[in-house]
N, C-alpha and C positions, 0 to 999 in steps of 0.2 A: 842249591840256592839257600842263602842264609835267610832266617826269618826277618821280616821287616814290616814296618807300619808306615803307610803314606796317608796323609790327610789332605783334603781339598775343601775349600769353601767357594762354591761356584753357584750362581743363579739361585741364591737363597737356600742352598743345601750345604750343610757341613757333613762331609762323608769321611769315613775312616776305612782303609783297606789294609788288612793284615794277611800276610802270606808267608810261605816258606816252611812252616812247621805244622800245617794242618791239611788233612786229606792228601798226604804226600804221594800216594800211588796213582792219583789222577794226573792227567797230562797238565792240568792247570787248576788251581783252587785259590779261593779268596774268602776270608771272613770279613764281611762288610758290616759296618755299623753306621747308623744315623739315629741320633737321639737314643731312645730305648730299643729301637729295632735292630736285630742282629740276624743276618742272612748268610748262609753258606752256599757259595756257587762253585761248582766243579765242572770240568770239561774232560771228557775221555774220548779216545779215538781208537778204532779198530785198525789192526795192521793190514788186514786183507781188504781189498777193494770189492765193491759190488757193482753190478751192471744196472745202473739206474739213470734215467734221463734228467735227473735233478740232483742237487746236493743232498746226500742221505743224512740230513740233520734232524735230530729229535730233541725237543726242549720239554722239560718237565718242571713246572713251578708247583711246589708242594708246601702247604701251610700245615704246620704241626699244631695240634690242639694245645699242647703244653706251652706253646709260645705265648698264649694268652691266659695261662694258668687255668685251663679247662680240661675236662675229660670228655671225649667225644660222646655225643648223644646217641640214642638208639640201642639196639640189642647188642651189637658188636662194639666193644669199647676200644677200637683202634681206627686209625685213618684208613679209608678204603677208596671208594669212588671219588675222583676229583670233583669239586664243586664247579659250577659254571664260571665263577670268578677265577678259580685256578686255571681252568681251561683257556679262558680268554686272555689271561696274563701270559700263559705259555705261548699262545699264538702271537701275542705282541712281541715277545722276545725273539721268537723264531723269525718273524717277518723283518725285524730290525737287523738281525745278525746274519741272516742267510746271504745277503748281497756281498758280504765281506769275503766270502770264500772264493778261491780262484775258480775260474770257469773250467768245468770238467772234473772238479774235485769229486772223488768217488769213494773216499774212506768214510765209513759210518762214524758219526760224531754224536755224542749224547751230552747235553748240557742240563745239569740238575741244579735247581735253586731251591733250597730249603729255608723256610722261615723258622728260625729258632727262638726268636723273641720278637713280639709285636709291639707296635706303638700306634695308637689311634691318630696321632698327629703326623704320621709318616705315610707318604704316597708309596705303597708297597710295589705296584707295577714299575714305577720309575726306579725305585731302589733295586728291584730284582734285575732290571735291564742293565743298570750300571754295574752291579756285582758280576753278572754273567759276562759283560764286556771286558771287565778287568781280568777275569779268569782266563778268557780267551786270549787277551793280549799277552799275558804272562806265560801262557802254555807254549809247548814246542810245536804247535800247529802253525803252519805258515800263513798267519793272518797278522798284518802289521798296520791296519787302519782301525781307528777307534770310532765308536759311535757315542752320541750323547743325546739325552732326551730333555725337553723342556715342556712342561705342562703349563698352559695359560688359562687362567680363570678371570672372570670379570664380575665384580661386585659393585656395591654402592660407592666404594672408594676408588673405583677404576680398575685397571688391569693389574693382575697379580701373577707373578711368575713362580711356578712350583708352589702353589698354595697348599695348605694342609687340607686333608679330605673334607673336614667340616666346612671350611670356607668355600671349597669348590662346590659342595652341594648347595650352599646358600646362594651362589652366584648364578649368572645367566648364560655362562659359556664353559665348555670343557673342550679345550683344544690341546692335543698332544702332538708334538713335533719330534721326529727323530732324524738326525742327520749325521753325516760323516764329513768333517771339515766344512767346506763351503757347500756341500751337496745335500739336498733334501732327500731323504730316503723313504720316509713314511709319515703319513698324516692321519690322525683320527680326530674327528670333531663331532660334537653333539651340542645343539642348542638346548638350554634348560628353561623350564617355565619361569617367567619373570615374577610370578606371585607364589609365595609359599603358603601352604595351608597345614595347620597342625591337626592332629587326630580329632581333637574335640570340635574344631571348626568344621572339619570334614564330616563328622557325624551329624552335626546340626544342619549343615547344608544338604546332606543326604536326606535327612528327614523332611526338610522343606521341599526338596525335589520330589520325594516319594508322594507327598500330598499336594503336588501341583496339579492343575487341571490337565486332563488327558487330551490329546496324546502327549506323551512325555518328550518334549523337545527342549533340551536343556540350554540355558544361556551359556555361551562359552567365552572363555577369557581370550584376550588378544594373544595370538600366536607369537612365538619368539623365533625370529630368523636372524641369521648373520649375513649382512650384505657382503658381496664379493670383495668390494674395495677394502672393507674393514678387515676381512680375513687376510688379504695380501699384506696389510700393514703389520699384522701380528706375525705372519710368516717371516717377513724380512727381519724384524727385530729378533724373533726366535732363532733364526739361522745365525745371526751375529753371535748370539749367546752360545749356541751349539758349537760354532767354530772355535770360540775361546775355550770351551770345555774340552773339546777333542784335542786341541793343541796341548792343553795341560795334562790330559790323560796319557797321551803318547809320549810326552817328555818324561813323565814319571815312570811309566811301566815298561816301555820298550827297552831301555838300557838294562833292565833286570829280567828280560824275557829269556826263557830257556832256549838253548840252541835249537833252531827249527829242524824238525825231522825231514828227511826226504820223503815226499809223498808222490805216489804214482798218479799222474794225470794223463789219462788216455788221449792220444792225439789221432786225428784223422789223417790217413795216408793221402798226401796231396795228389799222387799219381792216380790212385783209385777214384778219388773224388772227381778229378778232371775227366777221367774216362766215363764215369757214370753221368756227369753233367753234360758232356758232349752228346751222349746217346739218349738221355732221358729228359733233358731240360724242356724240350718242346712239349713233350707229353704232360710233364708236370704243369707247365703254364696252362695247357688246355684243361687239365683237371681242376685248376683253380678258377676257371672262368664261369661264373654265373650258375654253378651247380648248388644243389641243396647239400646239407651236411652229410647225409647218408650217401648220396650219389658221389660226392667228393671222396668220402672214405672208401667207397668201392673202387673208384678209379685209382686212388693211391695204393690200394692193396694190389691191384693188377700190376701197377708199375713196380712194386716191390718184388713180385714174382718174376717179372721180366729182368729186374736187376740181378737176381740170383742166377738166372740163366746167363746173363752177360758176364758176370764174374767168373762163372765156370768156364765159359768160352774164352775169356780173357786169360785164363790160366793162372789166376792168383788165388791164394788161400786166404779167406777172410771169414771170421766167425760171424754169427748172426747179429750179435750186439754191435759189432763194428759196422756191419752193413747198414743196420737200422740207424745208427748214429750218423753215418755218412749221408744216407738218403734224407734224414731229417734236416741236416745242415743245408742240403740243396733246396729242399722245400722252403726252409726258412728264408734263404736268400731270394727265392722266387717270389714269396709273399711280400717281402719287404721292398723288393725292387719294383714290383707291380704297383705298390702304393706310392712310393717315392718318385718313380719314373713317370707314371701315367695319371696319378691322382684317382685311380679307380681301385675298387676292392673286389674280393673274391666273389661276392654276390652281385656285382655290377653297380653298386651304389657309389656315389661320390663320397667325399670325406665327411660331409656334414649332415647327410640324410639319415633320418630315423626310419627303421624298418616299418612296414605296414602294421597297423594296430587294429585289433578287434576286441570288443568288450561285451560281455553279457553279465547282467547283474541278477541276483536272486534266482538263480537257476535251480537251486536245491530247495524243494518245497518244505522240508522238515527242519531247515536250518534258519537261525535268526537272521543271518545276513551272509551273502556269498557273492563272489565275483570271479568270473573266468576272464583272465587278461592274457591276450596273445600278442606278442610283438615278434614278428618274423618267425623264427623257429624256436622261440622261447615262450613257454606257456605255463601259467601259474593259476591254480585254483585256490582262492583265499576264502576262508570261512570265519565268521565271528559268532561266538557264543556268549550270551549275557548270563551272568550268575549273580549270586548274593555275596555279601562281604565275607561270609564263611568259606567261599570258594577261592579266596585269594591264595597265592603261592606264599608259603611261609619259608623264610630263609634267614640265615645268620652269618654275618661276616666275622672274621677272626677276632677283630677288636671290639665287636658289638657286645654290650652288656645283656642284651636280650634279642629275641627274634624280631624280624621285620616282616611286613606283608606287602606283596606285590599285586596290585589290583589290575594292572594292564600287562598282559603276557603276549609275546609273539613267539610262536614255535614254527621253525622252518624245517621242512622235510625234503630230502633230495634222494628219492628212490632210484635204484640202478636202472630201471626201465626208461627213465627220462633221457638217458644217453645211450639207450639201446644195449645195455649190458645185462646178461642173464645171470644175475646174482640175487640171493635172498636179501630181503630188506632187514637191516640190522638196527642196532642202537644208534642214536644220533652221534655223528662224528664231530670232531673239533670244528671242521668247516661248517657244518650245519649250525652248530651253536654260535659260531662267529657271524654267519650271515643273518641268523635270527636276531642277534643282538644289534647288528647294524640297522636292520629294518625297524626294530623297536625304537632305537635312538632317533630314527628319521620321523616316526609317526607320533611319538609321545609328546613333543612340544605342542601339537595342535589338538590333542584329546582333552576334553573338558576336565579340569582338575576336580570339579564337583560332581562328576558322574557317579551316581549311586550304585552302579553295577560293577562287579568284577568282570573284566572283558578279556576273553581269550581269543586271539587271532592265530589261526593255523594256516600256513602256506604249504600247499602240496605242489611241488614242481613236477609237472606232467611231461614237459619237454624242455630240453636245455641246449641252447647254442649261444651262450654268452649272456651275462647280466641277469641271472635268475633272482639275485638278491634285490636288484632294482625293480624287476617285475613284481616282486613280492611287495615292495613299497606301494607301487601303483595299484595292484589288486587289493592290497590290504586297506588302502585309503578308501576305495570305493566300497569294500565290504563293510567297513565301519559306517559309512553313510547309508548303506543298504539296511543296516541293523538299527538305524536311527540313533546311533551314538553321537553325542554332541562333539563336533569337530570345528575348529576355527576356519579351516580351509582344506582343500585337497592337497595332497603331497604327491609329487612325481619324482621318480628316480631314473638316472641314466648312467651308463658306464662309458667312460672315455678311455681312449688308448693313445699311445704315442709310438711312432717309429722314427728313429733318427740314425743318421749316418754322417758323422762329421758335422758340417754346417747344415746339411739337409735334414729337415724333420717334417713330419706330418702328424697332425692331431686328428684322431678318429672319433666320431660320434657314434654311440650305440654299437660297441664292438661285439664281434662274434667270437666264438671259442678259438678259432684258428688265429685271430688277431691278438687275442689275449696270450696265447701260447708263444707266439713268435714276436710280439711287440716288446716295448721297453717300459711300459707303464700300465698299471691297472688303476683307474681313478673312478671310484663310484661316488656319485654326488646326488643328494636328494634335497628337495625343498619345495617351497611354494613360489608364487609369483613375486613375493617380497624378498626372498633370499634363501639361504641354505639352512636346513635343519640338521643335517648330518652328512659327513663325508668320510671316505676311507681311501687312502692312496698308498700304493706300493710301487716303488721304482726298482727295477730289476738290476740295474747296474749304472754306476756313473753319476747318480744323483740327478736332480732336476733344477734347471735354472728358473728363478722366480718369474722371469719374463715369459717363459713357456707356460708356467702355471697360470699366469694372468690370461693368456690367450685361451687356455683350456677352460678356464672358468667362464669366460665370455661365451665360448662355443657351447658349453654345457647349459648355460642359462637359456640360450636360444632353443636348444633341444628340449629342455624342461618345459618351456612355455608351449612348444608345439604339442608335447604329450598331454599337458594340462588342457589344451583345447579339446582334445578327443575325450579326455576324462570328464570334463565339465558337460560336454554334450551327452555322454552316457549317464551322468548323474541326473539330468533332467528327466530321463525315462525310467527312473527307479520306481518300481511298484513294491510297496512294503510286503515283506514275507508274511504269509499266513501263520507262520510258526512263532512270530513275535508275541510275547505275552500280552493278553488282553487285560486291561486294568480299568477298574471303576474307583473313582476317588470321591469321597463325601465326608461330611463332618456331622458329628452328633454331640450332644451334651457330654462333656468330659466325665461327669459323674456317672454316666451310663456305661462307660468302658468296662467297669467291673462286672456288669451283667453279661457282656459279650464274652468275657474271659471265663466266667463261671467258677465254681468251686474247684480249686487245684487245676484250673485250665480245662475242665471237662467240656464246657460249652464250646469254646473255640476249637478244641480238638475235634469235636463232633462235626462242626461246620466244615473244617478243612477236609476231613475224610469223606463226608457226605457229598460235597460239591467238587472235590478235587481241585482246591484252590490254595493260594497262599494269602495270608492276612497280615498286614502291617498295621500297628496301632500306635497313635501318638497320644499318650495318656494326658499330657498337659493341654494340648489344643483340641483334643477330641477328633483327630484325623483318623480316617479309616481308608485303607487301600486294599482292594481285593484283586488279586492277580491270578490268572489261570490261562490255560491253552484253549478252553472252550468258552465262547462268548455267552452262551445261554446259561452255563453253569455259574459264570461270574455274576451275571445279572440275578440269577436265582439266589445266590449267596448274599448279594446285597439286599434283596427284598427280605430274606430270612433275618438278617441283622436288624433291619428296620422293624421287623415284627417283634424281635426280642426287646428292642428299645420301647416300643409302644406298649407292650405287655407289662414291662417294668413300671412305666408311668401309670397305667391303669391300676396295677396292684397297689401302688403307693396312694393313689387317690382313694381307693377303697379302705386302706388301712387307717388313714388319718381323718376321714370324713366325719366320724362320730365323736370326736373330742370337742367339748364345749369350753369356751373361755370362762373362768370363774367357777367351774364345777369341780367337785372333789371326786378323786378316783383312788381305788385301792391298787397299789403297785408293789413289785418285788424288787428289792435291792440286788442288782447283778454285779456291780463293780464299784469299789471305793477308790478314789484317786485323791491327790492333794487338793484339787480345786473343786471337788464335789462328789456327787454320787450318781451313778447311772441306774435309772429305775425302769423296769419293764412294765409298761402299762397294759391294760386289756387290749387284745389284738396283737400281742407280741411285739409292740413297738417300743423301742428304748429311747428315753429322753434324759437329758442332764438336769439334775437338781443341783444348781450351783451353790457353792458354799455361802455366797452372799445372800441367798434366798432361803436359808435354813432358820436363822434366828437373828434377833436384833443385836444380841451380844456376840462377841467374837468367839468362834469355835476353834479351839486349839488342836483337837484330835478327833477327826471324823470317825476313826475306827472305834473310839470308845462309845460313840453314840449309835452307830449303825453296824449291823452284821449282814454279811452277804447271805442272801436267801430269805431274810426276814421280810414280812409284809408291812408296808407303811402307807399312810394316807398322804396324798399330795393334791395340790390345786393347779389347774392349767392356767398360766398367766397369759400366754399368747401362742399363736400357731401360724407358721408360714410354710406351707407345703409340708415337708417331712420334719421340719424343725419345730419342736414343741418346747416351750419354756415352762418350767415347773417351780413351785414354791411349797414350803410346808404350810399347813393351815395356820399355825401360830404366826408365822411371818406375814402371811396374807392378811389375817385379821388386824394385826398390829399396824401394818402399813396402809390398809384401807381406811382404818379409823383415823390415823394421823394425816391421811391425805397425801402421803409420799408416793 
């Protein structure tokens, strides 16, 4: 292939693709440019096949520090563990390109996207997807369909297609659509807070909230949801733009595609399949009827053992992988036919019923907020921990000039025991990071932007049979309420599914694991009663008709409201956790703050250690907030502070009570400044002898007249509390005689 450069200007993006003379040993490679951003995308394929029940595709999106003229921070000065942003971008590319591969494709494929030069005005995830798509189209891998992405933002000036990241952050919507031709393949959406708060405003609001009356119930902003009808409008327009882009990409790249290689796609022996179906289909249907996940798994395992015996008796040679693939195909057909033919599902539900829900709040006595949410055979324990500003997560994006702080964190954990697997718990996987990010996007629009706390929400999936990420949203929402974090409203989530065969289709509410595996769509949607806060949709093949999407959204809204009914009922019974910090809020004279702090902070440190509390001070307003885990200690600390204030007042009264107006005193010069002299009077009290009260004639240089440490005589002109006004005897006599 000769080297060539192709340029496209589509959907507000001007893109350049250069190929043919770079990374030539890969199956496909492209050097992608958009503004100052330069990305290298490569696709490589193994010759040998592997026995996997899914396309063995691996995507790695890697940001090089040198792309932003930076040296990696930390002890090791090279790129190592991928950031959350890199992981989430890798998942986005994977989910978008995976449906393009032929069914049964079993050659391992690796797609690498390296960011070589960054640009803060370029949406790198969209750029990376388009670069990877071009590399795949130009490669010798038998993929001849293109995808395209359109990100939709919404700001003060209306809808923006493929906005710059800065404009996207300022808007109220982040909607990413990926499609192939007329088919919608993937959707990710997050509502953004409608009101922006800068760091200075947040700090001021935080201080106001800190010194608000207890208990701390914060005023919350209006939540921002996207109505279903508005979403559909954006999807329809986005699909039109995607179709135009896909057509342009295919016309440009496919004529230059390398000659496709022959790839081995394992096929199921129709005779063996027919034999096993005739003998086992009835038992498979019975195993799918109304059993729990574990019971169903046991029955299907027994059927597998029987299938091995039947094959041996049948006299055919078939390896284990082929047998499993054949049985899996029969089970898939049975599950789908049961749904399409009878309108009933494996657990006996109809298509629109949500599984039974059980909720328990604040069950963990030493945790700020907690909720155990059970929906069918999916169970999530969510906990909330409240911290200080210093507890925020610090991170930095490639094009950032400095670090950012994240004060609302959602961490999702999926331990192996939740699906009955005997494996050690390891580091968070890509899937766990993705599900945690989805739950965060769902909950963040309703969390008060002025919340003074750093909030960490952790989801422990204890049992999983479908939609643990949406159970995380439900449990997390109630855990936030249990910890008295200000939220505009509760958020519920539900996973929808789709099974279709030609003109027949069925939309499933609250899908189980078996329906996710054998269905055609996984559609997770979260929101309030007013609309959607976040959604994520993946279509496994063939795309999705907008008419079906409209029906799925309506059905999901009904399910979401039903779940919210149960959640709101549980919210009424929340008893605040005894672990929540106890706070005492009060005000003192701002001038007394210095006495609470003490010399070099010694007094406040002694209070903190003695009473095991945290103390926040507002120097300007005189606000004091004492926080601790023990109510008696908090009250004792408050009384101790009041005692310090009263003692300082008494000391001042004693210090200034013996000064008489018009009387002369011997004092010592302690400091000479441009506007006067500070004189220490008897009793160690310092007062200012202003330059205007020294002599009737103008004084040009005080340092010539006074020396630090010398004794001088002064007259007290007036006294108001600690403030004592002084004059020299000469000035006093002259002005008294003249009557000034």
